[in-house]
N, C-alpha and C positions, 0 to 999 in steps of 0.2 A: 504494500500500500504506500501511497504518498502521504506522509504525515508531516504537517507543518508545525514546528515548535516555536510559538511566540515567546520571546525572551530566550531564544535558543543559544545565545552566546554567554548567558549567565551561569551561576553556580549549578542549578539543577538542570537548566536547559541544555547546557553543553554535555552533561552526563547522559541526558535523554537522547540527544542526537547521536552520540557515540553508540549507546546501547541498541537503539532501534536500527542503526545502520548495520551493526553486527548481526542482527536478527534477519537481515535481508530486506528491510523496508527502505524506501526512499525517504530519508529523514532530512528535512530542510530547516536550517536555523534561520529564523526571521527575527530581526531586531533593527533598530535604527542604524546599527553598524553595517547591516547588510541591505539597507535601502528600504526597510519596511517599518513604517511608523503608524502604530494603531491610534495615536492621538490625532493625527492629521488624516489618516487613511491612505497615506502615500505607500504605494507598492502592494497594497493588500490584494487587489483584484488579480494582479499577475501571479503573486506567490500562491494564491489559493486555487488557481486553475488546476484542475485534475486532482485536488486533494480529497482524500477520503476522511481524514481525521485532522483536527486541529487541537493541539495541546497548548493551553495558555498558562505559562509560568512567569509571565512578566510581572515586575514589581514597580511600585511608584518610586520615583527618585527622591520624593520628600515624604516624611511621615507626619507632617503637620496636618491637623484634622481636615481642614478645608481642601488642601492640596491633594491629599490622598483620596478623598472622596471624589473630587473632580477627575482625577486620573482614572480610577476604576469605572466610574460612570461613562466617561467619554470613550476610553479605550475599549471597554467591553461592548458598548453599544455599537461602535464602528465595526468591531470584529465580527459580532454576531450578524449584523446586517450584511456584511460582505460574504460571510459563510452561507447565509441563506441564498444569496444570489448565485454563488458558485456551486450550490448543491452539495455542500459538505454534509456527510452523514453522521458525524460524531464530534461533539465539542467536549473536551476534557479540561476542567478548570481545577487548578491547585489552590486550596484554601487552607484554613487553620482550624484545628479543633477548638471549639468554644465560641465560634462567631455567633451562634444562635442562642446564647445564654448570657445572663448577667454575670459580672458587671460589664456594661457597655463601654468600650474604649474606642477612640476615634478610628484607629486602624481596623479594629474588628468590625466596627459599624460599617466602614467602607467595604470590607470584604463581604459582609452580609448583603449589602446592596448589590454587589457584583453577582453573588450567588442567585439573588432574586431575579436579576436580569437574565441570567443563564436559564433558570427554570421557566421563565415566561416566554423564552424564544421558541420558535417552531423547530429549531435545530435539535435533534436528539443529543442528550448530554450525560455526562458523569461528572460529579464533583468529588474530589479527593480531599478530605480533611486530614491534615498532618499535624503532628505535634512539633515543637520547636526543634531546630536542627542543631546538631553538635557544633557545626561551623559558626553558629551565632553565639557561642558561650561567652567569649571575651566581650563581644558587643553588649550582651545583656548585662554582664557584670559592670561594664563601664557606665551604662545608663543608670544603674542603681547606685553608683558611687557618689559619696558626699565627702570630699576631703580624702581621708585615709580609711573611710568606712564604706562597706558595701552592705546595704540593707536588703535583706531577703525575707520573704514570708515563708513560714514552715508548711507550705501547701504541697500537694502532690505534683510531681514533675516527671515526665516520661519522654525525654528527647530522643531523637534518632539521627542517624548518619545521612548525609545528603545522598550517598550511594544507594541506601535503602529506599529513600524517597523516590529517586529516579527509577529504580527497579519496579516499585509498586505502581507508580504513575504509568510507566510503560506497559505494564500488564493490563491495566484498566483500559488504556488507549487501544490495545490490540484486540480487546474483547468487544462484545456487543454493548451498546449504551445502557447504562443503568437507569437513566431518567430518575436519578436519585443520588444519594451520597454514600461513600464508604469512608471509614476512618482508619488511619494508619498511625502507628506509634512505635517507639523504641521497645526493645525487649526487656528493659528494666524500669522499675518505678522507684523514684527517690523522693525524699523531702527536698524542696527547692533550696532551702538554706544550707542543708548538709551537702548537696551536690556541689554548690558553688564554693563552699568552704573547702571541700576536698580538691576541687579544680584549681583554686588559687594556691593552695598549699603545694600542689604538684608543680606549679609554675614557679614556686618560690616567690610568689607575689606578696609584698609586705602588707597589702590591704587586709583589714579585719572584716570578716563577714559577720554581721550582727543579725540575729534572729529578731524580726519585727513583724508581728501579725498584721500591722497596718502598712507595711512597705508597699510601694506602688510598683506595678509592672507596666512600664511604658504609659504612665499617666493615670492609672487607676488601681485600687486595691483588688486583690484576687481572693476568691474563696477556695475552700479545700479542694474542689474538683474542677475548678475553672479551666485548667490547662490540660486535662487528661480526658481520654474517652470515657463516656458514661456506660457504654455497653460493649458489645463485641467490636474488636478492632483487629486489623491485620498487623502483625508485629514484624519489625525488622529483625535482622540476625546479628547486627554489629553492636557489640557492647561498647560503652564509652571507654572503659579501661583498655580495650583492644583496638580502638580507633586510631589509625596512624596520625591523624591530624591533631590528636591530643597533645602531641609534642610539637611546639611551634617550629617552623622551618628554620628559623634563625638560630635555634639552639643546637 
């Protein structure tokens, strides 16, 4: 099949393109770097010609509430309209576990809007809800840092490797549309504060991780199960302790 990967030059997109190519599909990386811009519509008609499946793993360049909402509304609207015209038979969207439950954060709200657009479109679809990626561990810690302190809530946390994310999204894309959602997560469940305390200790990072039930996660407090699947989920196979990226490349 011809499978177009929107955001195909990014972290997950590049892995998807490689994996799908190895499986014999015609995997096409589509991004502004390759002349495809979902915000303006540039290049969409050409790249979607003959496509059976579109996988959207593109992300907003800004996490500011209004900007991220505008990105996902505009980008997804343009993409779905172009897919309908091109006769694409399956739209796969990558989203986040917890977008449909409180507390409502700006980024999660924007992803929920994106999911509603996908579900309302006539294009058959599948939505993959993933937990946080191992690759974002340092960025999450940095966002929670105040001086020499990292404040983390003692809530459940089940991150996964980008390789596992790409593998599962690729499986969904190659199968029949779900016209619904599937959740994927890492093979291990932690307490968020303990996970980051161990991660920073492994890096010899001098920052202190403080357990704070009211700590914010990208702008809002999180509840016990806000960030983990509530029911059945497809689990990845890579444990954080075995993940090669756990050791920074510079060390």
